[in-house]
All heavy atoms as a GROMACS GRO file, in nm:
protein
  630
    1MET      N    1   8.748   6.703   8.567
    1MET     CA    2   8.812   6.799   8.649
    1MET      C    3   8.858   6.919   8.561
    1MET      O    4   8.921   6.896   8.458
    1MET     CB    5   8.920   6.736   8.721
    1MET     CG    6   8.983   6.826   8.823
    1MET     SD    7   9.095   6.726   8.926
    1MET     CE    8   9.217   6.856   8.961
    2GLU      N    9   8.823   7.036   8.609
    2GLU     CA   10   8.852   7.151   8.539
    2GLU      C   11   9.003   7.196   8.563
    2GLU      O   12   9.040   7.207   8.685
    2GLU     CB   13   8.758   7.272   8.576
    2GLU     CG   14   8.758   7.383   8.481
    2GLU     CD   15   8.651   7.489   8.515
    2GLU    OE1   16   8.533   7.440   8.533
    2GLU    OE2   17   8.685   7.602   8.527
    3GLU      N   18   9.078   7.229   8.458
    3GLU     CA   19   9.210   7.271   8.483
    3GLU      C   20   9.212   7.413   8.527
    3GLU      O   21   9.136   7.502   8.476
    3GLU     CB   22   9.290   7.260   8.352
    3GLU     CG   23   9.442   7.281   8.367
    3GLU     CD   24   9.516   7.256   8.246
    3GLU    OE1   25   9.491   7.166   8.178
    3GLU    OE2   26   9.614   7.335   8.220
    4LYS      N   27   9.295   7.446   8.629
    4LYS     CA   28   9.307   7.580   8.684
    4LYS      C   29   9.368   7.675   8.584
    4LYS      O   30   9.471   7.640   8.524
    4LYS     CB   31   9.388   7.579   8.813
    4LYS     CG   32   9.343   7.683   8.912
    4LYS     CD   33   9.405   7.652   9.043
    4LYS     CE   34   9.347   7.758   9.139
    4LYS     NZ   35   9.405   7.755   9.264
    5LYS      N   36   9.301   7.789   8.561
    5LYS     CA   37   9.363   7.890   8.466
    5LYS      C   38   9.481   7.955   8.531
    5LYS      O   39   9.485   7.971   8.644
    5LYS     CB   40   9.256   7.997   8.442
    5LYS     CG   41   9.138   7.962   8.352
    5LYS     CD   42   9.056   8.078   8.328
    5LYS     CE   43   8.933   8.040   8.240
    5LYS     NZ   44   8.856   8.162   8.212
    6LYS      N   45   9.575   7.987   8.444
    6LYS     CA   46   9.707   8.056   8.481
    6LYS      C   47   9.675   8.205   8.464
    6LYS      O   48   9.603   8.248   8.383
    6LYS     CB   49   9.816   8.009   8.402
    6LYS     CG   50   9.861   7.869   8.424
    6LYS     CD   51   9.997   7.841   8.382
    6LYS     CE   52  10.038   7.706   8.390
    6LYS     NZ   53  10.061   7.657   8.522
    7LEU      N   54   9.740   8.283   8.559
    7LEU     CA   55   9.733   8.425   8.545
    7LEU      C   56   9.831   8.481   8.439
    7LEU      O   57   9.939   8.423   8.410
    7LEU     CB   58   9.782   8.492   8.671
    7LEU     CG   59   9.700   8.465   8.800
    7LEU    CD1   60   9.762   8.530   8.925
    7LEU    CD2   61   9.551   8.514   8.789
    8THR      N   62   9.779   8.580   8.356
    8THR     CA   63   9.859   8.647   8.265
    8THR      C   64   9.953   8.736   8.329
    8THR      O   65   9.938   8.766   8.450
    8THR     CB   66   9.776   8.724   8.159
    8THR    OG1   67   9.707   8.833   8.227
    8THR    CG2   68   9.668   8.634   8.087
    9LYS      N   69  10.048   8.793   8.265
    9LYS     CA   70  10.146   8.886   8.322
    9LYS      C   71  10.073   9.011   8.380
    9LYS      O   72  10.102   9.057   8.489
    9LYS     CB   73  10.247   8.928   8.221
    9LYS     CG   74  10.343   8.834   8.185
    9LYS     CD   75  10.441   8.805   8.309
    9LYS     CE   76  10.546   8.703   8.273
    9LYS     NZ   77  10.619   8.652   8.388
   10LYS      N   78   9.976   9.057   8.300
   10LYS     CA   79   9.900   9.184   8.352
   10LYS      C   80   9.819   9.144   8.477
   10LYS      O   81   9.807   9.211   8.567
   10LYS     CB   82   9.799   9.223   8.238
   10LYS     CG   83   9.866   9.311   8.135
   10LYS     CD   84   9.754   9.366   8.038
   10LYS     CE   85   9.815   9.448   7.933
   10LYS     NZ   86   9.715   9.496   7.836
   11GLN      N   87   9.758   9.019   8.476
   11GLN     CA   88   9.677   8.976   8.587
   11GLN      C   89   9.771   8.962   8.713
   11GLN      O   90   9.736   9.001   8.822
   11GLN     CB   91   9.608   8.849   8.559
   11GLN     CG   92   9.494   8.865   8.462
   11GLN     CD   93   9.434   8.735   8.405
   11GLN    OE1   94   9.494   8.633   8.427
   11GLN    NE2   95   9.318   8.744   8.347
   12GLU      N   96   9.888   8.904   8.689
   12GLU     CA   97   9.984   8.884   8.804
   12GLU      C   98  10.018   9.024   8.861
   12GLU      O   99  10.025   9.041   8.991
   12GLU     CB  100  10.110   8.816   8.757
   12GLU     CG  101  10.104   8.668   8.735
   12GLU     CD  102  10.233   8.600   8.692
   12GLU    OE1  103  10.340   8.663   8.722
   12GLU    OE2  104  10.221   8.497   8.631
   13THR      N  105  10.046   9.122   8.775
   13THR     CA  106  10.085   9.257   8.821
   13THR      C  107   9.966   9.315   8.898
   13THR      O  108   9.982   9.370   9.002
   13THR     CB  109  10.119   9.344   8.700
   13THR    OG1  110  10.232   9.277   8.633
   13THR    CG2  111  10.164   9.482   8.752
   14PHE      N  112   9.844   9.307   8.847
   14PHE     CA  113   9.726   9.354   8.910
   14PHE      C  114   9.710   9.292   9.050
   14PHE      O  115   9.681   9.358   9.143
   14PHE     CB  116   9.601   9.322   8.817
   14PHE     CG  117   9.472   9.372   8.886
   14PHE    CD1  118   9.439   9.501   8.882
   14PHE    CD2  119   9.387   9.275   8.940
   14PHE    CE1  120   9.312   9.542   8.942
   14PHE    CE2  121   9.266   9.318   8.998
   14PHE     CZ  122   9.230   9.448   9.002
   15VAL      N  123   9.720   9.159   9.055
   15VAL     CA  124   9.707   9.094   9.183
   15VAL      C  125   9.815   9.136   9.284
   15VAL      O  126   9.773   9.172   9.396
   15VAL     CB  127   9.720   8.933   9.166
   15VAL    CG1  128   9.739   8.861   9.301
   15VAL    CG2  129   9.603   8.882   9.088
   16ASP      N  130   9.937   9.144   9.245
   16ASP     CA  131  10.046   9.202   9.328
   16ASP      C  132  10.013   9.334   9.385
   16ASP      O  133  10.033   9.365   9.497
   16ASP     CB  134  10.175   9.197   9.260
   16ASP     CG  135  10.235   9.054   9.243
   16ASP    OD1  136  10.183   8.960   9.305
   16ASP    OD2  137  10.328   9.038   9.160
   17LEU      N  138   9.971   9.426   9.294
   17LEU     CA  139   9.938   9.560   9.337
   17LEU      C  140   9.819   9.563   9.436
   17LEU      O  141   9.816   9.638   9.526
   17LEU     CB  142   9.910   9.648   9.212
   17LEU     CG  143  10.034   9.679   9.125
   17LEU    CD1  144   9.987   9.735   8.986
   17LEU    CD2  145  10.128   9.772   9.196
   18MET      N  146   9.717   9.478   9.409
   18MET     CA  147   9.600   9.476   9.490
   18MET      C  148   9.632   9.425   9.634
   18MET      O  149   9.589   9.470   9.732
   18MET     CB  150   9.496   9.387   9.433
   18MET     CG  151   9.419   9.440   9.320
   18MET     SD  152   9.314   9.587   9.365
   18MET     CE  153   9.192   9.520   9.478
   19VAL      N  154   9.724   9.326   9.637
   19VAL     CA  155   9.759   9.271   9.769
   19VAL      C  156   9.868   9.343   9.842
   19VAL      O  157   9.854   9.363   9.968
   19VAL     CB  158   9.804   9.124   9.749
   19VAL    CG1  159   9.853   9.061   9.873
   19VAL    CG2  160   9.694   9.043   9.688
   20TYR      N  161   9.970   9.386   9.771
   20TYR     CA  162  10.088   9.448   9.850
   20TYR      C  163  10.101   9.596   9.846
   20TYR      O  164  10.186   9.646   9.912
   20TYR     CB  165  10.218   9.385   9.779
   20TYR     CG  166  10.224   9.237   9.790
   20TYR    CD1  167  10.218   9.153   9.678
   20TYR    CD2  168  10.219   9.167   9.921
   20TYR    CE1  169  10.224   9.016   9.685
   20TYR    CE2  170  10.223   9.035   9.928
   20TYR     CZ  171  10.227   8.956   9.811
   20TYR     OH  172  10.226   8.818   9.822
   21GLN      N  173  10.019   9.661   9.770
   21GLN     CA  174  10.013   9.809   9.770
   21GLN      C  175   9.886   9.863   9.817
   21GLN      O  176   9.777   9.797   9.807
   21GLN     CB  177  10.043   9.864   9.627
   21GLN     CG  178  10.169   9.816   9.562
   21GLN     CD  179  10.292   9.866   9.639
   21GLN    OE1  180  10.302   9.978   9.688
   21GLN    NE2  181  10.392   9.776   9.650
   22ASP      N  182   9.890   9.989   9.856
   22ASP     CA  183   9.772  10.052   9.914
   22ASP      C  184   9.698  10.138   9.806
   22ASP      O  185   9.678  10.258   9.822
   22ASP     CB  186   9.804  10.131  10.039
   22ASP     CG  187   9.675  10.182  10.111
   22ASP    OD1  188   9.574  10.113  10.105
   22ASP    OD2  189   9.690  10.281  10.186
   23TYR      N  190   9.675  10.081   9.692
   23TYR     CA  191   9.603  10.154   9.582
   23TYR      C  192   9.456  10.102   9.558
   23TYR      O  193   9.426   9.991   9.596
   23TYR     CB  194   9.678  10.124   9.454
   23TYR     CG  195   9.826  10.167   9.446
   23TYR    CD1  196   9.923  10.085   9.381
   23TYR    CD2  197   9.862  10.289   9.503
   23TYR    CE1  198  10.053  10.129   9.370
   23TYR    CE2  199   9.998  10.333   9.498
   23TYR     CZ  200  10.093  10.252   9.431
   23TYR     OH  201  10.218  10.289   9.424
   24LYS      N  202   9.383  10.196   9.504
   24LYS     CA  203   9.242  10.152   9.464
   24LYS      C  204   9.254  10.061   9.348
   24LYS      O  205   9.352  10.056   9.266
   24LYS     CB  206   9.162  10.281   9.429
   24LYS     CG  207   9.161  10.386   9.538
   24LYS     CD  208   9.040  10.370   9.620
   24LYS     CE  209   9.021  10.477   9.719
   24LYS     NZ  210   9.007  10.427   9.854
   25GLN      N  211   9.153   9.985   9.319
   25GLN     CA  212   9.150   9.882   9.218
   25GLN      C  213   9.170   9.941   9.073
   25GLN      O  214   9.245   9.884   8.997
   25GLN     CB  215   9.014   9.804   9.216
   25GLN     CG  216   8.897   9.887   9.182
   25GLN     CD  217   8.762   9.809   9.210
   25GLN    OE1  218   8.756   9.733   9.310
   25GLN    NE2  219   8.664   9.830   9.128
   26THR      N  220   9.120  10.067   9.041
   26THR     CA  221   9.139  10.121   8.923
   26THR      C  222   9.283  10.162   8.891
   26THR      O  223   9.339  10.141   8.785
   26THR     CB  224   9.051  10.248   8.898
   26THR    OG1  225   8.917  10.213   8.915
   26THR    CG2  226   9.064  10.314   8.762
   27LYS      N  227   9.352  10.212   8.995
   27LYS     CA  228   9.491  10.242   8.983
   27LYS      C  229   9.576  10.118   8.965
   27LYS      O  230   9.672  10.121   8.885
   27LYS     CB  231   9.531  10.329   9.111
   27LYS     CG  232   9.685  10.363   9.094
   27LYS     CD  233   9.729  10.471   9.190
   27LYS     CE  234   9.876  10.507   9.162
   27LYS     NZ  235   9.921  10.631   9.225
   28CYS      N  236   9.540  10.007   9.029
   28CYS     CA  237   9.610   9.882   9.013
   28CYS      C  238   9.601   9.839   8.871
   28CYS      O  239   9.699   9.791   8.813
   28CYS     CB  240   9.555   9.778   9.106
   28CYS     SG  241   9.594   9.811   9.276
   29ALA      N  242   9.484   9.841   8.816
   29ALA     CA  243   9.461   9.808   8.676
   29ALA      C  244   9.542   9.895   8.583
   29ALA      O  245   9.598   9.849   8.482
   29ALA     CB  246   9.306   9.804   8.641
   30HIS      N  247   9.537  10.025   8.612
   30HIS     CA  248   9.615  10.124   8.518
   30HIS      C  249   9.765  10.086   8.527
   30HIS      O  250   9.834  10.081   8.424
   30HIS     CB  251   9.596  10.263   8.576
   30HIS     CG  252   9.672  10.367   8.504
   30HIS    ND1  253   9.652  10.404   8.384
   30HIS    CD2  254   9.782  10.426   8.548
   30HIS    CE1  255   9.750  10.495   8.346
   30HIS    NE2  256   9.829  10.515   8.449
   31LEU      N  257   9.820  10.074   8.648
   31LEU     CA  258   9.964  10.031   8.664
   31LEU      C  259   9.996   9.900   8.600
   31LEU      O  260  10.109   9.875   8.557
   31LEU     CB  261  10.002  10.045   8.808
   31LEU     CG  262  10.000  10.181   8.866
   31LEU    CD1  263  10.022  10.171   9.025
   31LEU    CD2  264  10.101  10.272   8.804
   32ALA      N  265   9.898   9.809   8.598
   32ALA     CA  266   9.921   9.676   8.540
   32ALA      C  267   9.925   9.686   8.386
   32ALA      O  268   9.966   9.588   8.323
   32ALA     CB  269   9.818   9.581   8.590
   33GLY      N  270   9.875   9.796   8.330
   33GLY     CA  271   9.892   9.811   8.184
   33GLY      C  272   9.750   9.795   8.109
   33GLY      O  273   9.753   9.780   7.988
   34TYR      N  274   9.640   9.796   8.187
   34TYR     CA  275   9.511   9.776   8.114
   34TYR      C  276   9.473   9.905   8.049
   34TYR      O  277   9.491  10.007   8.109
   34TYR     CB  278   9.401   9.731   8.218
   34TYR     CG  279   9.428   9.584   8.258
   34TYR    CD1  280   9.495   9.547   8.368
   34TYR    CD2  281   9.370   9.486   8.173
   34TYR    CE1  282   9.505   9.412   8.399
   34TYR    CE2  283   9.382   9.350   8.212
   34TYR     CZ  284   9.451   9.316   8.321
   34TYR     OH  285   9.474   9.181   8.354
   35GLU      N  286   9.416   9.898   7.931
   35GLU     CA  287   9.376  10.010   7.848
   35GLU      C  288   9.259  10.091   7.916
   35GLU      O  289   9.262  10.209   7.921
   35GLU     CB  290   9.342   9.972   7.713
   35GLU     CG  291   9.368  10.085   7.612
   35GLU     CD  292   9.364  10.028   7.464
   35GLU    OE1  293   9.452   9.953   7.436
   35GLU    OE2  294   9.271  10.063   7.402
   36ASN      N  295   9.159  10.014   7.961
   36ASN     CA  296   9.041  10.075   8.024
   36ASN      C  297   9.044  10.029   8.176
   36ASN      O  298   8.974   9.931   8.208
   36ASN     CB  299   8.914  10.035   7.971
   36ASN     CG  300   8.908  10.088   7.820
   36ASN    OD1  301   8.936  10.209   7.798
   36ASN    ND2  302   8.865  10.002   7.725
   37PRO      N  303   9.123  10.086   8.264
   37PRO     CA  304   9.147  10.034   8.389
   37PRO      C  305   9.025  10.022   8.485
   37PRO      O  306   9.015   9.918   8.551
   37PRO     CB  307   9.248  10.131   8.456
   37PRO     CG  308   9.251  10.243   8.368
   37PRO     CD  309   9.201  10.209   8.241
   38GLY      N  310   8.927  10.116   8.476
   38GLY     CA  311   8.809  10.105   8.549
   38GLY      C  312   8.720   9.984   8.515
   38GLY      O  313   8.680   9.911   8.601
   39VAL      N  314   8.700   9.957   8.389
   39VAL     CA  315   8.634   9.843   8.334
   39VAL      C  316   8.708   9.719   8.369
   39VAL      O  317   8.647   9.617   8.417
   39VAL     CB  318   8.610   9.856   8.184
   39VAL    CG1  319   8.543   9.731   8.132
   39VAL    CG2  320   8.520   9.978   8.158
   40ALA      N  321   8.842   9.718   8.344
   40ALA     CA  322   8.918   9.594   8.370
   40ALA      C  323   8.919   9.557   8.519
   40ALA      O  324   8.901   9.438   8.550
   40ALA     CB  325   9.067   9.614   8.323
   41ALA      N  326   8.929   9.656   8.603
   41ALA     CA  327   8.936   9.631   8.747
   41ALA      C  328   8.798   9.571   8.793
   41ALA      O  329   8.801   9.466   8.870
   41ALA     CB  330   8.970   9.745   8.830
   42THR      N  331   8.694   9.620   8.746
   42THR     CA  332   8.565   9.574   8.788
   42THR      C  333   8.543   9.427   8.739
   42THR      O  334   8.497   9.335   8.814
   42THR     CB  335   8.453   9.658   8.728
   42THR    OG1  336   8.470   9.795   8.774
   42THR    CG2  337   8.311   9.609   8.769
   43ARG      N  338   8.585   9.402   8.615
   43ARG     CA  339   8.571   9.267   8.561
   43ARG      C  340   8.655   9.169   8.637
   43ARG      O  341   8.619   9.056   8.671
   43ARG     CB  342   8.605   9.263   8.417
   43ARG     CG  343   8.496   9.323   8.325
   43ARG     CD  344   8.537   9.317   8.187
   43ARG     NE  345   8.423   9.371   8.105
   43ARG     CZ  346   8.440   9.416   7.986
   43ARG    NH1  347   8.561   9.405   7.925
   43ARG    NH2  348   8.342   9.469   7.914
   44LEU      N  349   8.781   9.206   8.665
   44LEU     CA  350   8.879   9.118   8.732
   44LEU      C  351   8.831   9.083   8.867
   44LEU      O  352   8.858   8.968   8.917
   44LEU     CB  353   9.016   9.180   8.734
   44LEU     CG  354   9.098   9.184   8.612
   44LEU    CD1  355   9.214   9.278   8.620
   44LEU    CD2  356   9.137   9.045   8.552
   45LEU      N  357   8.766   9.174   8.934
   45LEU     CA  358   8.726   9.152   9.070
   45LEU      C  359   8.582   9.096   9.090
   45LEU      O  360   8.541   9.055   9.204
   45LEU     CB  361   8.734   9.280   9.150
   45LEU     CG  362   8.877   9.332   9.170
   45LEU    CD1  363   8.880   9.468   9.230
   45LEU    CD2  364   8.956   9.232   9.246
   46SER      N  365   8.498   9.096   8.981
   46SER     CA  366   8.360   9.055   9.004
   46SER      C  367   8.312   8.955   8.900
   46SER      O  368   8.221   8.876   8.926
   46SER     CB  369   8.266   9.168   9.008
   46SER     OG  370   8.275   9.246   8.877
   47ASP      N  371   8.374   8.948   8.787
   47ASP     CA  372   8.325   8.859   8.672
   47ASP      C  373   8.369   8.712   8.703
   47ASP      O  374   8.487   8.690   8.730
   47ASP     CB  375   8.382   8.903   8.536
   47ASP     CG  376   8.317   8.843   8.414
   47ASP    OD1  377   8.267   8.722   8.431
   47ASP    OD2  378   8.298   8.904   8.312
   48GLN      N  379   8.278   8.619   8.688
   48GLN     CA  380   8.306   8.482   8.718
   48GLN      C  381   8.414   8.420   8.614
   48GLN      O  382   8.488   8.333   8.656
   48GLN     CB  383   8.179   8.397   8.704
   48GLN     CG  384   8.191   8.259   8.753
   48GLN     CD  385   8.238   8.242   8.895
   48GLN    OE1  386   8.193   8.322   8.979
   48GLN    NE2  387   8.323   8.149   8.928
   49GLN      N  388   8.431   8.484   8.509
   49GLN     CA  389   8.525   8.446   8.409
   49GLN      C  390   8.671   8.462   8.466
   49GLN      O  391   8.762   8.400   8.433
   49GLN     CB  392   8.512   8.532   8.286
   49GLN     CG  393   8.620   8.509   8.177
   49GLN     CD  394   8.600   8.602   8.059
   49GLN    OE1  395   8.501   8.676   8.042
   49GLN    NE2  396   8.697   8.602   7.968
   50TYR      N  397   8.682   8.554   8.566
   50TYR     CA  398   8.810   8.582   8.630
   50TYR      C  399   8.821   8.532   8.771
   50TYR      O  400   8.891   8.587   8.853
   50TYR     CB  401   8.840   8.733   8.625
   50TYR     CG  402   8.850   8.783   8.480
   50TYR    CD1  403   8.744   8.859   8.430
   50TYR    CD2  404   8.955   8.758   8.405
   50TYR    CE1  405   8.741   8.908   8.297
   50TYR    CE2  406   8.957   8.802   8.260
   50TYR     CZ  407   8.852   8.876   8.218
   50TYR     OH  408   8.854   8.914   8.090
   51ALA      N  409   8.754   8.424   8.797
   51ALA     CA  410   8.744   8.366   8.936
   51ALA      C  411   8.891   8.328   8.975
   51ALA      O  412   8.922   8.342   9.097
   51ALA     CB  413   8.658   8.245   8.940
   52HIS      N  414   8.972   8.287   8.880
   52HIS     CA  415   9.116   8.245   8.916
   52HIS      C  416   9.191   8.367   8.973
   52HIS      O  417   9.267   8.354   9.068
   52HIS     CB  418   9.181   8.178   8.803
   52HIS     CG  419   9.196   8.268   8.681
   52HIS    ND1  420   9.087   8.317   8.606
   52HIS    CD2  421   9.305   8.322   8.621
   52HIS    CE1  422   9.141   8.387   8.498
   52HIS    NE2  423   9.270   8.398   8.514
   53VAL      N  424   9.161   8.486   8.921
   53VAL     CA  425   9.228   8.606   8.968
   53VAL      C  426   9.177   8.643   9.102
   53VAL      O  427   9.256   8.672   9.198
   53VAL     CB  428   9.193   8.729   8.874
   53VAL    CG1  429   9.257   8.860   8.928
   53VAL    CG2  430   9.256   8.697   8.736
   54GLN      N  431   9.046   8.638   9.124
   54GLN     CA  432   8.985   8.665   9.255
   54GLN      C  433   9.038   8.564   9.360
   54GLN      O  434   9.072   8.605   9.484
   54GLN     CB  435   8.831   8.659   9.248
   54GLN     CG  436   8.784   8.757   9.153
   54GLN     CD  437   8.647   8.715   9.096
   54GLN    OE1  438   8.566   8.640   9.152
   54GLN    NE2  439   8.608   8.771   8.978
   55GLU      N  440   9.053   8.436   9.329
   55GLU     CA  441   9.098   8.338   9.427
   55GLU      C  442   9.244   8.367   9.464
   55GLU      O  443   9.282   8.351   9.576
   55GLU     CB  444   9.092   8.199   9.354
   55GLU     CG  445   8.949   8.142   9.351
   55GLU     CD  446   8.941   8.012   9.264
   55GLU    OE1  447   9.046   7.957   9.231
   55GLU    OE2  448   8.834   7.982   9.226
   56LYS      N  449   9.326   8.414   9.364
   56LYS     CA  450   9.463   8.442   9.398
   56LYS      C  451   9.474   8.560   9.493
   56LYS      O  452   9.556   8.557   9.580
   56LYS     CB  453   9.538   8.466   9.263
   56LYS     CG  454   9.688   8.480   9.280
   56LYS     CD  455   9.746   8.342   9.320
   56LYS     CE  456   9.904   8.358   9.327
   56LYS     NZ  457   9.965   8.226   9.366
   57ILE      N  458   9.400   8.657   9.468
   57ILE     CA  459   9.392   8.772   9.565
   57ILE      C  460   9.357   8.728   9.700
   57ILE      O  461   9.430   8.772   9.796
   57ILE     CB  462   9.297   8.884   9.508
   57ILE    CG1  463   9.358   8.945   9.379
   57ILE    CG2  464   9.276   8.994   9.608
   57ILE    CD1  465   9.267   9.043   9.300
   58MET      N  466   9.253   8.655   9.713
   58MET     CA  467   9.204   8.609   9.845
   58MET      C  468   9.320   8.522   9.914
   58MET      O  469   9.341   8.530  10.036
   58MET     CB  470   9.073   8.527   9.839
   58MET     CG  471   8.958   8.617   9.807
   58MET     SD  472   8.797   8.534   9.818
   58MET     CE  473   8.808   8.415   9.689
   59GLU      N  474   9.380   8.438   9.838
   59GLU     CA  475   9.479   8.347   9.889
   59GLU      C  476   9.599   8.421   9.941
   59GLU      O  477   9.652   8.412  10.054
   59GLU     CB  478   9.525   8.256   9.769
   59GLU     CG  479   9.645   8.169   9.803
   59GLU     CD  480   9.691   8.100   9.676
   59GLU    OE1  481   9.609   8.048   9.593
   59GLU    OE2  482   9.816   8.083   9.665
   60LEU      N  483   9.645   8.521   9.857
   60LEU     CA  484   9.762   8.605   9.902
   60LEU      C  485   9.734   8.699  10.016
   60LEU      O  486   9.814   8.716  10.108
   60LEU     CB  487   9.816   8.689   9.786
   60LEU     CG  488   9.882   8.605   9.672
   60LEU    CD1  489   9.917   8.696   9.555
   60LEU    CD2  490  10.001   8.531   9.727
   61LYS      N  491   9.612   8.751  10.020
   61LYS     CA  492   9.564   8.840  10.136
   61LYS      C  493   9.554   8.758  10.266
   61LYS      O  494   9.592   8.805  10.367
   61LYS     CB  495   9.434   8.904  10.104
   61LYS     CG  496   9.449   9.027  10.015
   61LYS     CD  497   9.316   9.101  10.006
   61LYS     CE  498   9.341   9.225   9.924
   61LYS     NZ  499   9.215   9.308   9.919
   62ALA      N  500   9.521   8.630  10.255
   62ALA     CA  501   9.514   8.542  10.374
   62ALA      C  502   9.658   8.515  10.422
   62ALA      O  503   9.679   8.520  10.543
   62ALA     CB  504   9.449   8.406  10.340
   63VAL      N  505   9.751   8.492  10.333
   63VAL     CA  506   9.888   8.475  10.369
   63VAL      C  507   9.940   8.600  10.443
   63VAL      O  508  10.005   8.590  10.545
   63VAL     CB  509   9.972   8.434  10.252
   63VAL    CG1  510  10.115   8.447  10.279
   63VAL    CG2  511   9.938   8.306  10.199
   64GLN      N  512   9.908   8.718  10.388
   64GLN     CA  513   9.958   8.846  10.444
   64GLN      C  514   9.891   8.870  10.581
   64GLN      O  515   9.965   8.902  10.670
   64GLN     CB  516   9.914   8.968  10.352
   64GLN     CG  517  10.002   8.980  10.232
   64GLN     CD  518  10.146   9.014  10.272
   64GLN    OE1  519  10.223   8.931  10.273
   64GLN    NE2  520  10.169   9.135  10.311
   65ARG      N  521   9.765   8.833  10.602
   65ARG     CA  522   9.702   8.845  10.727
   65ARG      C  523   9.763   8.760  10.834
   65ARG      O  524   9.793   8.797  10.947
   65ARG     CB  525   9.556   8.814  10.722
   65ARG     CG  526   9.466   8.930  10.678
   65ARG     CD  527   9.319   8.909  10.710
   65ARG     NE  528   9.274   8.792  10.632
   65ARG     CZ  529   9.228   8.776  10.510
   65ARG    NH1  530   9.227   8.888  10.435
   65ARG    NH2  531   9.185   8.665  10.454
   66ALA      N  532   9.791   8.634  10.795
   66ALA     CA  533   9.857   8.540  10.887
   66ALA      C  534  10.000   8.585  10.921
   66ALA      O  535  10.042   8.576  11.034
   66ALA     CB  536   9.860   8.407  10.826
   67LYS      N  537  10.067   8.640  10.823
   67LYS     CA  538  10.206   8.684  10.844
   67LYS      C  539  10.217   8.803  10.935
   67LYS      O  540  10.305   8.818  11.026
   67LYS     CB  541  10.277   8.723  10.718
   67LYS     CG  542  10.428   8.709  10.708
   67LYS     CD  543  10.477   8.777  10.584
   67LYS     CE  544  10.481   8.700  10.461
   67LYS     NZ  545  10.564   8.752  10.361
   68ASN      N  546  10.110   8.892  10.923
   68ASN     CA  547  10.116   9.018  11.000
   68ASN      C  548  10.029   9.012  11.125
   68ASN      O  549  10.013   9.116  11.188
   68ASN     CB  550  10.064   9.137  10.910
   68ASN     CG  551  10.152   9.157  10.796
   68ASN    OD1  552  10.275   9.150  10.809
   68ASN    ND2  553  10.103   9.194  10.678
   69GLU      N  554   9.974   8.896  11.159
   69GLU     CA  555   9.893   8.882  11.272
   69GLU      C  556   9.962   8.906  11.402
   69GLU      O  557  10.075   8.855  11.419
   69GLU     CB  558   9.833   8.736  11.278
   69GLU     CG  559   9.714   8.725  11.381
   69GLU     CD  560   9.657   8.590  11.361
   69GLU    OE1  561   9.592   8.564  11.256
   69GLU    OE2  562   9.679   8.509  11.457
   70ILE      N  563   9.908   8.988  11.488
   70ILE     CA  564   9.966   9.018  11.607
   70ILE      C  565   9.911   8.922  11.711
   70ILE      O  566   9.783   8.918  11.736
   70ILE     CB  567   9.949   9.162  11.653
   70ILE    CG1  568  10.008   9.254  11.550
   70ILE    CG2  569   9.998   9.187  11.796
   70ILE    CD1  570   9.976   9.402  11.573
   71THR      N  571   9.996   8.842  11.768
   71THR     CA  572   9.959   8.748  11.878
   71THR      C  573  10.039   8.763  11.999
   71THR      O  574  10.157   8.815  11.990
   71THR     CB  575   9.965   8.600  11.827
   71THR    OG1  576  10.103   8.573  11.796
   71THR    CG2  577   9.881   8.578  11.693
   72PHE      N  578   9.992   8.715  12.110
   72PHE     CA  579  10.066   8.719  12.234
   72PHE      C  580  10.208   8.642  12.218
   72PHE      O  581  10.303   8.694  12.259
   72PHE     CB  582   9.980   8.666  12.350
   72PHE     CG  583  10.061   8.660  12.478
   72PHE    CD1  584  10.088   8.775  12.558
   72PHE    CD2  585  10.118   8.537  12.519
   72PHE    CE1  586  10.159   8.771  12.662
   72PHE    CE2  587  10.191   8.536  12.637
   72PHE     CZ  588  10.215   8.643  12.717
   73GLU      N  589  10.188   8.528  12.157
   73GLU     CA  590  10.306   8.444  12.139
   73GLU      C  591  10.417   8.522  12.050
   73GLU      O  592  10.528   8.508  12.077
   73GLU     CB  593  10.274   8.306  12.068
   73GLU     CG  594  10.187   8.216  12.157
   73GLU     CD  595  10.035   8.252  12.161
   73GLU    OE1  596   9.996   8.338  12.077
   73GLU    OE2  597   9.974   8.203  12.254
   74GLY      N  598  10.367   8.578  11.946
   74GLY     CA  599  10.457   8.655  11.855
   74GLY      C  600  10.531   8.765  11.930
   74GLY      O  601  10.645   8.786  11.912
   75ILE      N  602  10.457   8.841  12.011
   75ILE     CA  603  10.517   8.954  12.085
   75ILE      C  604  10.606   8.896  12.191
   75ILE      O  605  10.718   8.952  12.208
   75ILE     CB  606  10.406   9.039  12.150
   75ILE    CG1  607  10.327   9.114  12.037
   75ILE    CG2  608  10.457   9.136  12.244
   75ILE    CD1  609  10.205   9.185  12.083
   76ALA      N  610  10.566   8.790  12.252
   76ALA     CA  611  10.657   8.731  12.365
   76ALA      C  612  10.787   8.684  12.308
   76ALA      O  613  10.889   8.692  12.372
   76ALA     CB  614  10.574   8.618  12.434
   77THR      N  615  10.777   8.629  12.187
   77THR     CA  616  10.907   8.573  12.132
   77THR      C  617  11.000   8.688  12.090
   77THR      O  618  11.118   8.671  12.086
   77THR     CB  619  10.882   8.477  12.007
   77THR    OG1  620  10.806   8.551  11.913
   77THR    CG2  621  10.808   8.355  12.058
   78LYS      N  622  10.949   8.805  12.053
   78LYS     CA  623  11.029   8.916  12.019
   78LYS      C  624  11.084   8.976  12.140
   78LYS      O  625  11.193   9.027  12.151
   78LYS     CB  626  10.948   9.023  11.937
   78LYS     CG  627  10.914   8.979  11.801
   78LYS     CD  628  10.844   9.088  11.721
   78LYS     CE  629  10.808   9.030  11.581
   78LYS     NZ  630  10.736   9.129  11.505
   0.00000   0.00000   0.00000
């Protein structure tokens, strides 16, 4: 069984910016502190080596969608 990779601090910052801010991927990488943000963003989002980063982004976006979902029940309870 393969051990799940942990996110580095830069990767955590990148993921948070991608999920919770309305920035383009290059700006997220720049704000996270990557030296070559365009290259870093592309690699983080498409390279299989960074699958753990991609999975975390998808996971957090799913949580956000569920949290912000507008349903009849949700409106009725408000």
